[in-house]
C-alpha positions, 0 to 999 in steps of 0.5 A: 148116586156119589155125592160128588156126581155133579151136572151132566148135560146131554143136550142143549137147556132146554132139551127137545123134550122139555121144549115140546112138553113146555108147549103142550102145558103152555097151550092148556095152563093159565096163561099168567105163567107163560106171560110171566116168562115171556117178561122175564126173557125180555127184561133179562136178555135170556130165554126163560122156557121151562125144563120139564122134571123127570126124577130127582134123588138127594140134592140131584134132578134129572130132566125128561132129556136125561140132563142132571142138575144140582138143585139149589132150590130145593122145591122152594126150600120144602125138600129138606131131605133131598129129592125121594128120601128113602125113610119118606118114600117108604112111610108114604107107600105103606100109608097110601096102600092102608089109609089114604084119607080118614074123615079129617076132624070127625074121624081122624087116623092115628097118623093125625094124632101122632103127627099133632103131637110131634108138632105141639112139641116143637112150640116151647111152652106146655099146651100148644094146640095145632091147626093143620093145613095143606099149604103155608098160606093155609097155616098163615089163614089160620094164624089169622082167624086165631087172631080175630077170635082170640083178641075180637079185633081184626087188624094185622100188621105185616111187613114190607118184602114179606111173603105169606101166600097168595090165598085171599087171607095172607094175600091182603098181608103179602108185602113182597109185592103190591101188584100180587094184590091190587087185581084182587083189592076189592076182595081183600080185607082193608085192615093190614098195616105195612111196616118197614122190615128192618135189615141188619145189613143195613148200618145204623139204629134207623132201620130197626127204630122206623119199623118199630115205631111204625108197629107201635103206631098201628097197635096204639090205633086199638083195632090190631089184633095180630102181628105177623112176621117172618124171623128172616124174610124168604122170597123178600131176598133171604134178609136178616133182621137186626138183633132185638127185632123180634124181641121188641115186637114181643113186647109191644104185642104184649103191651097192646094185647094183640097176638104175634105170629111167626111165620116160620114156613121158610125159616123153620125146621132147620133151613135157617140153622135152628129148630125155629128161628124166632125162639132165639129172641121171643116165644111167638103166640102162634107159629106157622110151618110148612115147606119143610114140614112134609119134606116135599109132601103137602102138609102145613101147621099153625101151632100156638100157645094154649091161651091162644087157641082156646078161643077156638073152643069158645065158639062151641065148634061153630068156628072152625078151620078145616077142609077135606085134605088137612090132616090126611094120614100120608100127609101126617106121615110125612111130617112125622117122618121129616121131623124124625129124619131132621132130628137123626140127621142133625139138620139144624146144625148142618144147615148151620155149618155148610150155610156158613161155608157157602156164605163164606166161600161166595164172600171170598169170591166177591159176592154180597150174600145175606141170610142164615144157614141154608137160605142165602140171597146173592145180591146181583144188582138188578133183577135182569142180572139176576135172571140171566145169571140164574138162566146161564147157571141153569144151562151149566147144570145148577138150579137156582131161583131169584128173589128179592122185592126188586128180583135181584137176588139169587135165592139159595135154598137147597136141600139140607143134606147138600154135600159140602163138596158142591160149594167149590164148583158152584162158586166157580159156575156163578163166577163164570155166570156172572161174568160180562159176556165175551166179545165176539 
C-alpha cells in the first residue's frame, strides 16, 4: 500500500455490516461496553456505535464495509510496527507451527530464554532479572509483588491520573478515575496513597513541590515499599512531569528504602522518543513493559535490578508469579522481533522527530498539545467536545480516541512507522472536525 493512500470511505460510518455485527456483539458481550457507548453518545450528541475492523496494514485499517482509516491509535499504543508487519507475521507463523506452548516456568522454550536475555539487556545495570506476563497489568502486578518481597512493606504510592491496568492489584493503584475502583473497593488493598502528578505545562514550582511533599509524607509513615509512576501520563492525557521529578522520586525511594517502579507500558520501547523514558533522569529498581513489547501480540515484562529481584529466590520457590501462557513461545518470538525491528528501523529517534513535527503542526494550527514523541494529547476543553471531535474524525477516516482525567483530550499513539505525509492532512481534518457545526 502506498504511504500516500489515506482515508477512503465507501459507506456511511458505521456501515451496514458494522451495524449488524455491532448489534450481535451487544446482545452477547458484557453490557458495560454498550452502556458506555450510550452514555458517551448522550453527552457528546454524536452516535458512538462501533465500526468493526477486518484487516490492517501499516498505519491503515479497513472495516468490514470496506472503509479505510488512518490509524492514530495503534492498538492503544501497542502497534509500534504498525498492522501486520511482515517480520512479525513470519516469525509467529513459524513458531505457531513448531511449538505454540511450552511449560512456562517448568520446561521453557528456547524462545523464552532468548526473550528474557533481550529484555534484561534493556535495563541499564548488569544482572537484571525478568518476570514475563501477558498484559501490562500483569507486569505491574509483578512489580507490586516484588516490592512486598524485597521490602516487607505492602504500602504503595501511586499518582492521580495514572492508569496501571484493571486487574485487582493494579486497580488499587489506578488514579485515573475513582469510578474504576469504587465498585470493587471491598476487594482491594487499602494501602495505596495517591500523590498529585506534577505537570510540566503548569507554570511555577508549586506543582513539583506539592507532589514530592506528598510522596515524602507517605514514605515517612514507614509502611510504603513501592512508588509506582508513569514517566509520562498516558491515558491521563499524555502529560509530561517537570524536569527532575523522576530524579527526586529516585532520591526519596533510596532515602526511605522503597523500590521505584517505572510503568513504561506506554512510554517505553520508542513511543516517547527513547527506549525507556525514565532513564533520562534515573535508574528505577523495576521497569514495567507491555504494549509495544509484542508489537500487538500479548506479552509483558517486569524487569528489575538483581537486588530488587533476589527476594523472589529467598522463599525457596514458594512465592512465584506465573500463569499457563506466560512466556509462551509465540509471544517470546514476537518480543524478539519487535525489539530487533525497533532497533533496525531506529524507531525511538523516528518517534522523536515525527512526533515533534506533528506537535509543531498542531500548535501552529492553534491547538494545545502535550506529550512527547508519538504519544501526544490534544486538549479540547471538555469531554463532550473531545468525543464529538473524535467521532467526526472517524466519519472522515481518521481513527482517534479520547483520554485525560476529565476525558477532554484527544490521545494520539499511532504506529512509530507513521508516514510523515499524514501530518498535514490530519491537522486539516482535525481543524474541520473541531469547527462549530454550520447553521442549516
